[in-house]
C-alpha positions as CSV (number, residue, x, y, z in Angstrom):
1,M,78.7,92.1,93.3
2,T,82.4,92.9,92.9
3,K,84.4,95.3,90.7
4,T,85.9,93.6,87.7
5,L,89.4,94.8,86.8
6,F,89.2,96.9,83.7
7,F,92.9,97.8,83.4
8,S,95.2,95.7,81.2
9,A,97.4,93.3,83.1
10,L,101.2,93.0,82.5
11,L,103.3,90.1,83.6
12,L,106.5,91.4,85.2
13,N,109.6,89.5,86.3
14,V,109.5,89.8,90.1
15,A,113.2,90.6,90.5
16,F,112.9,93.2,87.7
17,A,109.9,94.8,89.3
18,K,111.4,95.0,92.7
19,A,114.4,96.9,91.4
20,Q,112.2,99.7,90.4
21,L,109.6,99.7,93.2
22,S,109.8,98.6,96.9
23,V,107.5,98.7,99.9
24,S,108.7,99.0,103.5
25,P,108.2,97.2,105.8
26,N,108.5,94.0,103.9
27,P,106.6,91.7,104.4
28,F,103.5,93.7,105.2
29,N,99.7,93.2,105.4
30,V,96.5,94.9,106.3
31,N,97.5,95.1,110.0
32,S,100.9,96.7,109.3
33,G,99.9,100.3,109.7
34,I,101.7,102.8,107.6
35,V,103.8,101.5,104.8
36,T,106.1,103.5,102.5
37,I,106.3,102.9,98.8
38,T,109.5,104.0,96.9
39,Y,109.6,104.1,93.1
40,G,112.5,104.8,90.8
41,A,115.3,105.0,93.3
42,S,117.5,103.0,90.8
43,G,116.6,105.5,88.1
44,D,114.6,102.9,86.3
45,Y,111.1,103.9,85.4
46,A,110.1,101.0,83.2
47,I,106.9,100.3,85.2
48,F,105.7,103.9,84.5
49,D,107.3,106.8,82.8
50,P,106.7,109.9,85.0
51,Q,107.7,112.3,82.2
52,F,109.3,114.7,84.7
53,D,105.9,115.0,86.6
54,P,106.7,115.6,90.3
55,N,103.1,114.6,91.3
56,L,101.9,111.1,90.6
57,Y,99.1,109.1,92.3
58,L,98.4,105.5,93.3
59,Y,95.0,104.1,92.5
60,S,94.4,101.1,94.7
61,G,92.0,98.3,95.4
62,L,91.6,95.3,97.7
63,E,90.6,91.7,96.9
64,T,88.7,90.2,99.9
65,D,86.4,87.5,98.4
66,G,88.9,85.0,97.1
67,V,88.3,86.0,93.4
68,A,91.6,87.4,92.2
69,S,90.1,89.1,89.1
70,T,87.9,91.4,91.2
71,W,88.3,94.3,93.6
72,D,85.8,94.5,96.5
73,Y,87.1,97.8,97.9
74,H,88.7,100.5,95.7
75,D,89.5,104.2,95.2
76,D,87.4,106.5,93.0
77,W,89.4,106.9,89.8
78,T,87.7,110.2,89.1
79,N,88.3,111.7,92.6
80,L,92.0,112.6,93.2
81,S,91.3,113.1,96.9
82,T,90.7,109.4,97.3
83,L,94.0,108.5,95.7
84,T,97.4,108.2,97.4
85,P,99.9,110.9,96.4
86,L,103.2,109.6,95.0
87,T,105.5,112.6,95.0
88,W,109.1,113.2,94.2
89,N,111.3,113.0,97.3
90,P,114.8,114.6,96.7
91,I,116.2,113.0,99.8
92,A,115.3,109.5,98.7
93,N,116.0,110.5,95.0
94,A,112.8,108.7,94.2
95,Y,109.0,109.0,94.2
96,T,107.6,108.1,97.7
97,A,104.1,107.6,99.2
98,T,102.8,106.5,102.6
99,F,99.8,104.2,102.7
100,D,97.7,102.9,105.6
101,I,95.3,100.2,104.3
102,T,93.4,100.0,107.6
103,N,92.5,103.6,108.1
104,R,91.7,104.7,104.6
105,S,88.2,105.0,103.2
106,Y,87.3,103.0,100.0
107,L,84.3,102.6,97.8
108,Q,82.8,99.2,98.7
109,E,81.7,97.8,95.4
110,A,78.8,95.9,96.7
111,S,77.1,99.0,98.3
112,G,78.7,101.8,96.4
113,T,79.4,103.6,99.6
114,S,82.6,105.0,101.0
115,M,83.8,103.2,104.1
116,Q,86.8,101.8,106.0
117,I,87.4,98.1,105.9
118,P,85.4,96.4,108.6
119,S,87.3,94.5,111.3
120,G,87.4,90.8,110.5
121,T,87.8,91.3,106.8
122,T,90.4,89.1,105.2
123,V,92.5,91.0,102.6
124,N,94.0,88.6,100.1
125,N,95.8,91.1,98.0
126,W,96.3,94.8,97.4
127,F,96.3,96.0,93.8
128,F,97.6,99.4,92.7
129,I,98.2,101.5,89.5
130,I,100.6,104.4,89.1
131,R,98.9,107.2,87.2
132,N,99.4,110.9,86.4
133,T,97.2,113.7,87.6
134,A,95.1,113.9,84.4
135,G,94.5,110.1,84.5
136,N,95.4,109.7,80.8
137,S,98.6,107.9,81.5
138,Q,99.0,104.9,83.8
139,S,101.0,101.8,84.6
140,A,99.7,98.3,84.3
141,T,98.0,96.8,87.4
142,L,100.6,95.9,90.0
143,E,100.0,93.3,92.8
144,G,101.0,93.8,96.4
145,T,102.1,90.2,96.7
146,T,104.9,91.0,94.3
147,Y,106.3,93.5,96.9
148,G,105.8,91.6,100.2
149,M,102.0,91.7,100.7
150,T,100.7,88.8,102.8
151,V,97.2,87.5,103.4
152,A,95.8,88.7,106.8
153,T,92.5,89.4,108.5
154,L,92.0,92.9,109.8
155,S,92.0,93.0,113.6
156,N,92.2,96.2,115.6
157,E,90.3,94.8,118.6
158,Q,92.9,95.8,121.1
159,F,93.0,99.4,119.9
160,E,89.2,99.7,119.6
161,N,89.2,99.8,123.3
162,S,89.4,103.6,124.1
163,K,91.3,102.9,127.3
164,N,94.3,101.8,125.3
165,Y,96.7,104.3,123.9
166,F,99.9,104.5,121.8
167,F,101.6,107.8,120.9
168,V,104.9,109.7,120.7
169,N,105.2,113.1,122.3
170,K,108.3,115.3,122.7
171,G,110.6,112.4,121.8
172,T,109.0,109.9,124.3
173,L,107.1,106.8,123.3
174,S,104.1,106.1,125.6
175,T,101.6,103.2,125.7
176,N,99.6,101.2,128.1
177,I,99.3,98.2,125.8
178,S,100.3,95.1,127.9
179,G,102.4,92.2,127.0
180,K,105.3,91.7,124.7
181,S,105.5,94.3,121.9
182,T,108.0,95.6,119.3
183,V,108.0,99.2,118.1
184,E,109.8,100.0,114.9
185,I,110.6,103.6,114.0
186,Y,110.8,104.6,110.3
187,S,111.8,107.8,108.6
188,I,109.3,109.3,106.2
189,T,111.3,107.8,103.4
190,G,110.8,104.3,104.8
191,Q,114.2,103.7,106.4
192,K,114.0,101.8,109.7
193,V,116.0,103.9,112.2
194,Q,115.2,102.2,115.6
195,T,113.7,99.0,117.0
196,I,112.4,98.7,120.6
197,A,111.3,95.5,122.2
198,F,109.6,95.5,125.6
199,D,107.3,93.4,127.8
200,N,104.8,95.8,129.6
201,N,103.5,94.2,132.8
202,K,102.7,97.6,134.3
203,N,100.0,100.2,133.7
204,S,102.1,102.1,131.3
205,F,105.4,102.0,129.4
206,E,107.6,105.0,128.3
207,Q,110.9,105.3,126.6
208,K,112.9,108.1,125.1
209,L,113.6,107.6,121.4
210,N,116.8,109.7,121.1
211,L,116.4,110.0,117.3
212,A,119.1,111.8,115.3
213,G,117.8,114.6,113.2
214,S,114.4,116.3,112.9
215,G,111.4,115.7,110.7
216,I,108.4,113.4,110.4
217,F,108.8,109.8,111.6
218,I,106.4,106.8,111.8
219,A,106.2,104.5,114.9
220,V,104.8,101.0,114.3
221,L,103.8,98.9,117.3
222,K,103.3,95.2,116.9
223,N,102.2,92.5,119.3
224,E,100.4,89.2,119.1
225,N,97.0,90.9,118.9
226,T,97.4,93.8,116.4
227,T,99.6,96.4,114.8
228,K,99.2,100.1,115.2
229,S,101.1,103.0,113.7
230,V,101.4,106.8,114.4
231,K,103.1,109.7,112.7
232,F,105.0,112.1,114.9
233,L,107.3,115.1,114.6
234,N,110.8,114.9,116.1
């Protein structure tokens, strides 16, 4: 059994929609770690009128069975703690949210239980709705594929091995993940600020990041096996 979409659909011109809302990195998929959603940076709120509310939310769901009209994993509309906060960011001059598909808990429609997406699950699309706190005002259903979402099968096999690590501490990136990898560093507003490519053929790899400014950043490691992300304070 899957969850049938009960929200009205709205066909949007892709270029028009992207002018109002963007997702970084782009393209992205279930293995991309933390992504940043930015809404209204152009001052255009045609997708959803926030009505000066500094606190909005994203209600989201995943389609994993090849039936585009159903969600197989989804948030609990009645429980704000399961939704993703979309809050006003004065630096970005827009509403922003950070979202990690892999490490979030969802209601699995088939069982009615809360769980993370099992490894090996193919995610065809990510759907989301912008809503207010009360839940009495909302956007149409938006599709991740409009904003760079690509089909992918969840694979965290390399990082499920407890002997592997990836973290940033005191400005230094450290990992023992072997092989060719790329690490991209993003500000909390989704701006890419640094890219590091390396081929680790030793027991460990370390590199100073030398980031300008202080605050919260996100490091995303990608190699041929998986993608992993971590938040850190600089």
